[in-house]
A tleap script that builds the chain and sets N, CA, C and O, in Angstrom:
source leaprc.protein.ff14SB
mol = sequence {
  NMET LEU ASP ILE VAL VAL GLU GLN LEU SER
  VAL ILE VAL TYR THR ILE LEU ALA GLY ALA
  LEU GLY VAL ALA GLY PHE LEU ALA GLU SER
  ALA GLY LEU GLU THR LEU MET ALA GLY GLN
  ASN VAL LEU GLY ALA TRP GLU THR VAL VAL
  GLY LEU LEU MET LEU ILE ALA ALA ALA LYS
  LEU ILE ARG GLU LYS VAL LEU ALA SER ARG
  ALA GLU CALA
}
set mol.1.N position { -4.220 0.017 -30.555 }
set mol.1.CA position { -3.213 -1.039 -30.269 }
set mol.1.C position { -2.715 -0.625 -29.005 }
set mol.1.O position { -2.308 -1.435 -28.172 }
set mol.2.N position { -2.737 1.208 -28.741 }
set mol.2.CA position { -1.527 1.773 -28.375 }
set mol.2.C position { -2.445 2.072 -27.089 }
set mol.2.O position { -1.868 2.539 -26.107 }
set mol.3.N position { -3.430 1.906 -27.037 }
set mol.3.CA position { -4.592 2.060 -26.014 }
set mol.3.C position { -4.531 0.621 -25.046 }
set mol.3.O position { -4.848 0.523 -23.860 }
set mol.4.N position { -4.018 -0.442 -25.960 }
set mol.4.CA position { -3.931 -1.312 -24.601 }
set mol.4.C position { -2.673 -1.746 -24.044 }
set mol.4.O position { -2.525 -2.675 -23.249 }
set mol.5.N position { -1.431 -0.709 -24.711 }
set mol.5.CA position { -0.583 -1.213 -24.288 }
set mol.5.C position { -0.290 -0.108 -22.861 }
set mol.5.O position { 0.290 -0.431 -21.825 }
set mol.6.N position { -0.911 1.313 -23.207 }
set mol.6.CA position { -0.775 2.333 -22.089 }
set mol.6.C position { -1.831 1.873 -21.021 }
set mol.6.O position { -1.676 2.338 -19.892 }
set mol.7.N position { -2.963 0.958 -21.248 }
set mol.7.CA position { -3.619 0.659 -20.090 }
set mol.7.C position { -2.590 -0.816 -19.196 }
set mol.7.O position { -2.545 -0.947 -17.973 }
set mol.8.N position { -1.911 -1.702 -20.166 }
set mol.8.CA position { -1.552 -3.019 -19.471 }
set mol.8.C position { -0.432 -2.297 -18.674 }
set mol.8.O position { -0.165 -2.755 -17.564 }
set mol.9.N position { 0.503 -0.810 -19.295 }
set mol.9.CA position { 1.285 -0.126 -18.276 }
set mol.9.C position { 0.292 0.610 -17.097 }
set mol.9.O position { 1.085 0.975 -16.229 }
set mol.10.N position { -0.518 0.833 -16.852 }
set mol.10.CA position { -0.913 1.872 -15.861 }
set mol.10.C position { -1.046 0.598 -15.086 }
set mol.10.O position { -0.479 0.657 -13.995 }
set mol.11.N position { -1.736 -0.722 -15.392 }
set mol.11.CA position { -2.037 -1.626 -14.429 }
set mol.11.C position { -0.378 -2.394 -14.239 }
set mol.11.O position { -0.573 -3.256 -13.382 }
set mol.12.N position { 0.108 -2.413 -14.372 }
set mol.12.CA position { 1.906 -2.518 -14.077 }
set mol.12.C position { 2.038 -1.903 -12.835 }
set mol.12.O position { 2.220 -2.352 -11.703 }
set mol.13.N position { 1.876 -0.513 -13.394 }
set mol.13.CA position { 2.460 0.580 -12.262 }
set mol.13.C position { 1.606 0.792 -11.375 }
set mol.13.O position { 2.274 0.923 -10.349 }
set mol.14.N position { 0.179 0.948 -11.036 }
set mol.14.CA position { -0.823 0.409 -10.002 }
set mol.14.C position { -0.738 -0.836 -8.812 }
set mol.14.O position { -1.244 -0.851 -7.690 }
set mol.15.N position { 0.129 -1.901 -9.527 }
set mol.15.CA position { 0.575 -2.854 -9.095 }
set mol.15.C position { 2.103 -2.945 -8.715 }
set mol.15.O position { 2.424 -4.091 -8.400 }
set mol.16.N position { 2.917 -2.210 -8.677 }
set mol.16.CA position { 4.200 -2.181 -8.335 }
set mol.16.C position { 3.467 -1.359 -6.977 }
set mol.16.O position { 3.304 -1.858 -5.863 }
set mol.17.N position { 3.068 0.077 -7.415 }
set mol.17.CA position { 2.810 1.095 -6.291 }
set mol.17.C position { 2.111 0.604 -5.183 }
set mol.17.O position { 2.251 1.140 -4.084 }
set mol.18.N position { 1.277 -0.481 -5.372 }
set mol.18.CA position { 0.377 -1.081 -4.052 }
set mol.18.C position { 1.090 -1.983 -3.544 }
set mol.18.O position { 0.696 -2.397 -2.454 }
set mol.19.N position { 2.404 -2.627 -4.143 }
set mol.19.CA position { 2.970 -3.626 -3.586 }
set mol.19.C position { 3.978 -2.690 -2.870 }
set mol.19.O position { 4.074 -2.969 -1.675 }
set mol.20.N position { 4.472 -2.032 -3.126 }
set mol.20.CA position { 4.977 -0.928 -2.455 }
set mol.20.C position { 4.682 -0.354 -1.492 }
set mol.20.O position { 5.583 -0.175 -0.673 }
set mol.21.N position { 3.337 0.162 -1.189 }
set mol.21.CA position { 2.753 0.768 -0.212 }
set mol.21.C position { 2.605 -0.520 0.447 }
set mol.21.O position { 2.180 -0.372 1.593 }
set mol.22.N position { 2.736 -1.303 0.236 }
set mol.22.CA position { 1.811 -2.544 1.173 }
set mol.22.C position { 3.139 -2.877 2.242 }
set mol.22.O position { 3.055 -2.921 3.469 }
set mol.23.N position { 4.417 -3.105 1.395 }
set mol.23.CA position { 5.573 -3.146 2.047 }
set mol.23.C position { 6.089 -2.617 3.116 }
set mol.23.O position { 6.334 -3.216 4.163 }
set mol.24.N position { 6.343 -1.009 2.787 }
set mol.24.CA position { 6.181 0.096 3.708 }
set mol.24.C position { 5.290 0.081 4.894 }
set mol.24.O position { 5.597 0.212 6.079 }
set mol.25.N position { 3.845 -0.149 4.216 }
set mol.25.CA position { 2.857 0.192 5.792 }
set mol.25.C position { 3.344 -1.735 6.744 }
set mol.25.O position { 3.779 -1.923 7.881 }
set mol.26.N position { 3.173 -2.255 6.185 }
set mol.26.CA position { 4.131 -3.503 7.063 }
set mol.26.C position { 5.546 -3.196 7.744 }
set mol.26.O position { 5.866 -3.625 8.852 }
set mol.27.N position { 6.277 -2.467 7.003 }
set mol.27.CA position { 7.470 -2.038 7.894 }
set mol.27.C position { 6.975 -1.200 8.888 }
set mol.27.O position { 7.100 -1.384 10.098 }
set mol.28.N position { 6.527 -0.467 8.453 }
set mol.28.CA position { 5.901 0.783 9.432 }
set mol.28.C position { 5.471 0.376 10.697 }
set mol.28.O position { 5.809 0.837 11.787 }
set mol.29.N position { 4.608 -0.630 10.423 }
set mol.29.CA position { 3.402 -1.207 11.581 }
set mol.29.C position { 4.921 -2.048 12.976 }
set mol.29.O position { 5.004 -2.015 14.204 }
set mol.30.N position { 6.089 -2.865 11.537 }
set mol.30.CA position { 6.469 -3.338 12.448 }
set mol.30.C position { 7.592 -2.681 13.596 }
set mol.30.O position { 8.197 -3.397 14.394 }
set mol.31.N position { 7.702 -1.622 13.545 }
set mol.31.CA position { 8.643 -0.281 13.174 }
set mol.31.C position { 7.819 0.000 15.181 }
set mol.31.O position { 8.189 -0.083 16.352 }
set mol.32.N position { 6.656 0.322 14.427 }
set mol.32.CA position { 6.062 1.062 15.461 }
set mol.32.C position { 5.602 0.025 16.538 }
set mol.32.O position { 6.007 0.325 17.661 }
set mol.33.N position { 4.792 -1.219 16.473 }
set mol.33.CA position { 5.007 -2.104 17.371 }
set mol.33.C position { 5.897 -2.403 18.376 }
set mol.33.O position { 5.548 -2.947 19.424 }
set mol.34.N position { 7.253 -2.015 18.070 }
set mol.34.CA position { 8.528 -2.343 18.416 }
set mol.34.C position { 9.049 -1.141 19.204 }
set mol.34.O position { 9.741 -1.467 20.169 }
set mol.35.N position { 8.918 -0.120 19.062 }
set mol.35.CA position { 8.833 1.030 19.259 }
set mol.35.C position { 7.733 1.152 20.713 }
set mol.35.O position { 7.868 1.785 21.760 }
set mol.36.N position { 6.900 0.465 20.340 }
set mol.36.CA position { 5.688 0.664 21.584 }
set mol.36.C position { 5.923 -0.170 22.373 }
set mol.36.O position { 5.266 -0.149 23.414 }
set mol.37.N position { 6.836 -1.103 22.202 }
set mol.37.CA position { 7.126 -1.866 23.038 }
set mol.37.C position { 8.664 -1.658 24.218 }
set mol.37.O position { 9.022 -1.957 25.357 }
set mol.38.N position { 9.196 -0.886 22.885 }
set mol.38.CA position { 10.353 0.093 23.729 }
set mol.38.C position { 9.820 0.733 24.689 }
set mol.38.O position { 10.532 0.951 25.669 }
set mol.39.N position { 8.672 1.130 24.688 }
set mol.39.CA position { 8.264 2.170 25.694 }
set mol.39.C position { 7.838 3.138 25.506 }
set mol.39.O position { 7.118 3.795 26.258 }
set mol.40.N position { 8.210 3.397 24.463 }
set mol.40.CA position { 7.982 5.379 23.430 }
set mol.40.C position { 6.342 5.328 23.330 }
set mol.40.O position { 5.969 4.599 22.410 }
set mol.41.N position { 5.412 5.869 23.986 }
set mol.41.CA position { 4.271 5.311 23.500 }
set mol.41.C position { 3.502 6.753 22.018 }
set mol.41.O position { 2.431 6.630 21.424 }
set mol.42.N position { 4.357 7.740 21.881 }
set mol.42.CA position { 3.563 8.763 21.026 }
set mol.42.C position { 4.296 8.259 19.634 }
set mol.42.O position { 3.561 8.244 18.647 }
set mol.43.N position { 5.517 7.890 19.470 }
set mol.43.CA position { 6.169 7.537 18.244 }
set mol.43.C position { 5.793 6.275 17.806 }
set mol.43.O position { 5.755 6.058 16.595 }
set mol.44.N position { 5.326 4.848 19.128 }
set mol.44.CA position { 5.083 4.038 18.446 }
set mol.44.C position { 4.049 3.914 17.825 }
set mol.44.O position { 3.892 3.251 16.799 }
set mol.45.N position { 3.002 4.752 18.588 }
set mol.45.CA position { 1.310 4.891 18.232 }
set mol.45.C position { 1.487 5.976 16.786 }
set mol.45.O position { 0.459 6.067 16.116 }
set mol.46.N position { 2.297 6.510 16.455 }
set mol.46.CA position { 2.342 7.439 15.396 }
set mol.46.C position { 2.269 6.614 13.822 }
set mol.46.O position { 1.496 6.736 12.871 }
set mol.47.N position { 4.093 5.271 14.199 }
set mol.47.CA position { 4.058 4.824 13.421 }
set mol.47.C position { 3.145 3.731 13.327 }
set mol.47.O position { 3.002 2.995 12.351 }
set mol.48.N position { 2.774 3.701 13.991 }
set mol.48.CA position { 1.590 2.317 13.523 }
set mol.48.C position { 0.220 2.720 12.756 }
set mol.48.O position { -0.423 2.014 11.979 }
set mol.49.N position { -0.084 4.195 13.231 }
set mol.49.CA position { -0.901 4.576 12.401 }
set mol.49.C position { -0.893 5.115 10.616 }
set mol.49.O position { -1.709 5.108 9.694 }
set mol.50.N position { 0.570 5.561 10.821 }
set mol.50.CA position { 0.740 5.569 9.414 }
set mol.50.C position { 1.085 4.599 8.368 }
set mol.50.O position { 1.049 4.867 7.167 }
set mol.51.N position { 1.493 3.220 8.968 }
set mol.51.CA position { 1.573 2.286 8.893 }
set mol.51.C position { 0.357 1.534 8.297 }
set mol.51.O position { 0.262 0.891 7.251 }
set mol.52.N position { -0.495 1.789 9.213 }
set mol.52.CA position { -1.910 1.173 9.072 }
set mol.52.C position { -2.438 1.921 7.408 }
set mol.52.O position { -2.653 1.383 6.322 }
set mol.53.N position { -2.507 3.496 7.900 }
set mol.53.CA position { -3.205 4.226 6.464 }
set mol.53.C position { -2.229 3.269 5.348 }
set mol.53.O position { -2.938 2.582 4.612 }
set mol.54.N position { -0.679 3.113 5.102 }
set mol.54.CA position { -0.416 2.953 4.006 }
set mol.54.C position { -0.886 1.696 3.612 }
set mol.54.O position { -1.103 1.710 2.401 }
set mol.55.N position { -1.159 0.500 4.180 }
set mol.55.CA position { -2.086 -0.889 4.504 }
set mol.55.C position { -3.117 -0.268 3.291 }
set mol.55.O position { -3.161 -0.373 2.065 }
set mol.56.N position { -3.956 0.470 4.381 }
set mol.56.CA position { -4.975 0.714 3.952 }
set mol.56.C position { -4.911 1.667 2.098 }
set mol.56.O position { -5.787 1.893 1.263 }
set mol.57.N position { -3.881 1.877 2.136 }
set mol.57.CA position { -4.149 2.805 0.807 }
set mol.57.C position { -3.616 1.827 0.019 }
set mol.57.O position { -3.768 2.120 -1.167 }
set mol.58.N position { -2.732 0.191 0.275 }
set mol.58.CA position { -2.336 -0.056 -0.899 }
set mol.58.C position { -3.593 -1.390 -1.233 }
set mol.58.O position { -3.709 -1.784 -2.393 }
set mol.59.N position { -4.439 -1.975 -0.156 }
set mol.59.CA position { -5.581 -2.285 -0.220 }
set mol.59.C position { -6.915 -1.886 -1.717 }
set mol.59.O position { -7.355 -2.433 -2.728 }
set mol.60.N position { -7.086 -0.464 -0.866 }
set mol.60.CA position { -7.658 0.595 -2.102 }
set mol.60.C position { -7.531 0.617 -3.510 }
set mol.60.O position { -8.357 0.682 -4.421 }
set mol.61.N position { -5.884 0.524 -3.456 }
set mol.61.CA position { -5.426 0.800 -5.202 }
set mol.61.C position { -5.488 -0.171 -5.530 }
set mol.61.O position { -5.808 -0.110 -6.717 }
set mol.62.N position { -5.330 -1.655 -5.083 }
set mol.62.CA position { -5.407 -2.938 -5.721 }
set mol.62.C position { -6.993 -2.776 -6.050 }
set mol.62.O position { -7.290 -2.861 -7.241 }
set mol.63.N position { -8.093 -2.541 -5.067 }
set mol.63.CA position { -8.894 -2.674 -5.568 }
set mol.63.C position { -9.647 -2.096 -6.345 }
set mol.63.O position { -10.410 -2.880 -6.908 }
set mol.64.N position { -9.810 -0.706 -6.722 }
set mol.64.CA position { -9.678 0.292 -7.628 }
set mol.64.C position { -9.298 0.074 -8.821 }
set mol.64.O position { -9.931 -0.248 -9.826 }
set mol.65.N position { -7.735 0.360 -8.559 }
set mol.65.CA position { -7.215 0.263 -9.977 }
set mol.65.C position { -6.661 -1.262 -10.970 }
set mol.65.O position { -6.496 -1.566 -12.152 }
set mol.66.N position { -6.530 -1.896 -9.603 }
set mol.66.CA position { -6.060 -3.344 -10.288 }
set mol.66.C position { -6.895 -4.557 -11.006 }
set mol.66.O position { -6.815 -4.945 -12.172 }
set mol.67.N position { -7.760 -5.054 -9.887 }
set mol.67.CA position { -8.540 -5.812 -9.978 }
set mol.67.C position { -10.271 -4.948 -10.407 }
set mol.67.O position { -11.145 -5.778 -10.656 }
set mol.68.N position { -10.637 -3.759 -10.473 }
set mol.68.CA position { -11.598 -3.168 -11.387 }
set mol.68.C position { -11.105 -2.808 -13.087 }
set mol.68.O position { -11.915 -2.406 -13.922 }
set mol.69.N position { -9.558 -3.055 -13.395 }
set mol.69.CA position { -9.106 -2.831 -14.834 }
set mol.69.C position { -9.149 -4.535 -15.259 }
set mol.69.O position { -9.414 -4.929 -16.395 }
set mol.70.N position { -8.881 -5.284 -14.281 }
set mol.70.CA position { -9.082 -7.071 -14.386 }
set mol.70.C position { -10.177 -7.704 -14.691 }
set mol.70.O position { -10.377 -8.689 -15.402 }
set mol.71.N position { -11.296 -6.623 -13.698 }
set mol.71.CA position { -12.737 -7.162 -14.454 }
set mol.71.C position { -13.263 -6.856 -15.894 }
set mol.71.O position { -13.851 -7.594 -16.684 }
set mol.72.N position { -12.912 -5.669 -15.991 }
set mol.72.CA position { -13.314 -5.272 -17.113 }
set mol.72.C position { -12.579 -5.527 -18.440 }
set mol.72.O position { -12.781 -4.668 -19.299 }
set mol.73.N position { -11.601 -6.746 -18.837 }
set mol.73.CA position { -11.450 -6.996 -19.707 }
set mol.73.C position { -11.864 -8.316 -20.038 }
set mol.73.O position { -11.704 -8.744 -21.181 }
savepdb mol mol.pdb
quit
């Protein structure tokens, strides 16, 4: 019984973390593109790369933790 509760809570935590990473990645990408358009190439490229890494981390977390646990159930 306790194992089921812990497993469900971990899936919820991973889902919240993936959502936060996705939102932060989107915001970083948007800020990076705006900075690039303003003419600051180095800062804009850095923000864009960081945003892309956050989006990749969110997708990987969803695929490996959230969806994998749903496939086992």
